[in-house]
C-alpha positions as CSV (number, residue, x, y, z in Angstrom):
1,M,0.2,-0.1,0.0
2,T,1.3,3.3,-1.0
3,G,1.4,6.0,2.0
4,Q,-0.5,9.3,2.0
5,V,2.7,11.3,1.0
6,E,3.3,9.3,-2.1
7,Q,-0.3,9.6,-3.1
8,R,-0.1,13.5,-3.0
9,L,3.4,12.9,-5.0
10,A,1.2,11.0,-7.6
11,A,-2.0,13.5,-7.5
12,L,0.7,16.2,-8.4
13,G,2.0,14.2,-11.4
14,L,5.4,14.0,-10.0
15,E,7.5,10.6,-9.2
16,L,10.7,10.4,-7.1
17,P,14.2,10.1,-9.3
18,P,15.9,6.9,-10.2
19,D,18.9,6.3,-7.5
20,W,22.1,7.8,-8.6
21,T,25.8,7.8,-7.9
22,P,26.7,10.9,-5.4
23,R,29.2,13.3,-7.2
24,G,31.6,13.0,-3.6
25,Q,32.8,10.9,-0.8
26,F,29.9,11.4,1.6
27,L,26.8,10.1,3.4
28,Q,23.3,10.8,1.7
29,F,22.0,11.5,5.1
30,R,22.7,11.0,8.8
31,K,20.2,10.1,11.5
32,D,20.5,11.2,15.1
33,G,17.9,9.7,17.0
34,T,14.7,11.3,15.3
35,I,16.5,13.9,13.5
36,V,17.6,13.1,9.9
37,Y,20.3,15.3,8.1
38,L,20.1,15.2,4.4
39,S,22.7,16.2,2.1
40,G,22.7,18.8,-0.1
41,Q,21.1,17.7,-3.7
42,I,21.6,19.4,-6.9
43,C,19.0,19.6,-9.8
44,E,20.1,16.4,-11.3
45,W,18.1,13.6,-12.5
46,D,19.5,10.1,-13.9
47,G,23.1,11.3,-13.2
48,K,22.6,14.2,-15.4
49,V,22.4,18.1,-14.1
50,T,18.9,19.4,-15.6
51,H,19.4,23.0,-15.4
52,M,22.9,25.0,-15.4
53,G,23.9,27.9,-13.7
54,P,24.1,30.9,-13.4
55,V,20.8,31.7,-13.1
56,M,19.8,35.4,-14.3
57,D,17.1,37.8,-13.3
58,T,14.6,37.4,-15.7
59,P,11.2,36.1,-14.9
60,E,11.9,33.0,-17.2
61,A,14.9,32.1,-15.7
62,I,13.8,32.3,-12.3
63,E,10.8,30.2,-13.2
64,D,13.1,27.8,-14.8
65,A,15.3,27.8,-11.5
66,R,12.2,27.2,-9.4
67,V,11.7,24.0,-11.2
68,A,15.5,23.3,-10.7
69,A,14.8,23.6,-7.0
70,Q,11.8,21.3,-7.1
71,I,14.0,18.8,-8.5
72,C,16.3,19.2,-6.0
73,A,13.5,18.6,-3.5
74,L,12.6,15.5,-5.0
75,N,16.1,14.2,-4.9
76,L,16.0,15.1,-1.0
77,V,12.5,13.0,-0.5
78,Y,14.1,10.2,-2.4
79,R,16.9,10.0,0.1
80,L,14.5,11.1,3.1
81,R,12.3,7.8,2.1
82,E,15.6,5.8,2.4
83,A,16.0,7.2,6.1
84,C,12.5,6.3,6.5
85,D,13.0,3.0,5.8
86,G,10.6,3.6,3.1
87,D,7.6,4.8,4.7
88,L,7.5,9.0,4.2
89,D,4.5,9.0,6.5
90,R,6.7,8.7,9.2
91,V,8.0,12.2,8.5
92,D,7.0,14.5,11.7
93,V,8.2,18.1,10.6
94,V,10.5,19.5,8.1
95,L,12.7,21.8,10.3
96,R,15.0,23.2,7.9
97,L,15.9,23.9,4.4
98,G,18.8,25.5,3.1
99,G,19.0,26.6,-0.5
100,F,21.9,27.9,-2.5
101,V,21.5,29.6,-6.0
102,N,24.2,29.5,-8.8
103,C,24.1,33.1,-9.6
104,L,26.3,36.6,-10.2
105,S,27.1,39.0,-7.5
106,G,24.1,41.1,-6.3
107,F,21.1,38.6,-7.6
108,P,18.4,39.3,-5.6
109,Q,15.9,36.6,-6.2
110,S,17.4,33.4,-4.2
111,P,14.4,33.3,-2.0
112,A,11.8,33.3,-5.2
113,V,14.0,30.2,-6.7
114,I,14.1,28.1,-3.4
115,N,10.4,28.6,-3.4
116,G,10.3,25.7,-6.0
117,A,11.6,23.3,-3.2
118,T,9.6,24.9,-0.3
119,E,6.4,24.4,-2.0
120,L,6.9,20.9,-2.8
121,F,7.7,20.0,0.8
122,I,4.5,21.9,1.9
123,A,2.4,20.2,-0.8
124,L,3.6,16.6,0.3
125,F,3.7,17.0,4.2
126,G,1.1,19.6,4.8
127,Q,1.5,21.9,8.0
128,Q,4.7,19.9,8.7
129,G,6.3,20.6,5.4
130,W,6.6,24.2,6.8
131,H,10.1,24.9,7.9
132,A,13.1,27.5,8.9
133,R,15.1,28.5,5.7
134,T,17.9,30.0,4.3
135,A,18.4,31.0,0.5
136,V,21.4,32.4,-0.6
137,G,23.3,33.1,-3.9
138,V,26.8,31.6,-4.6
139,L,29.4,31.8,-7.4
140,G,29.3,28.2,-8.3
141,L,27.8,24.4,-7.5
142,P,28.9,21.0,-8.3
143,G,28.5,20.1,-11.9
144,N,27.4,23.8,-12.5
145,A,23.9,23.2,-11.1
146,S,21.7,26.0,-10.8
147,V,20.5,25.2,-7.6
148,E,21.5,23.0,-4.5
149,V,19.1,22.5,-1.5
150,D,19.8,20.5,1.9
151,A,17.3,19.5,4.7
152,I,16.8,18.7,8.4
153,V,13.8,16.7,9.1
154,R,12.5,15.0,12.2
155,L,10.8,11.5,11.9
156,K,7.9,10.2,14.3
157,D,9.2,7.9,17.0
């Protein structure tokens, strides 16, 4: 039986990505009791970066980068499902997201871009998807990806 979170994902017309090999030597997540620290995920699908940076300050580029942030969030949810032993309904609350936007100096739209990830977490986890957040511009990301997002999540006992 599919859980409520995965049913919401399907209702949105979205799916989780296929498994992939990390670009570096690190854990995809670390659990400490009921807290899960999820490593940053770039906008990568099936081993390929889907959106390259830097993100420009135009409405079209910002909307494209929001999609990239959503892909980062889908990658995070994939790894979170592993941390939950396959049951995303075990998520109690999303505590924090950290968002990084590959952009030029002075780019003012990082929060708007990272909303793509925030909105997915709220759509999937409801009120428990609301979180504290950082959204910053950076001068480069792995694979020249346009966006990277990490997360901290608390699981139910």
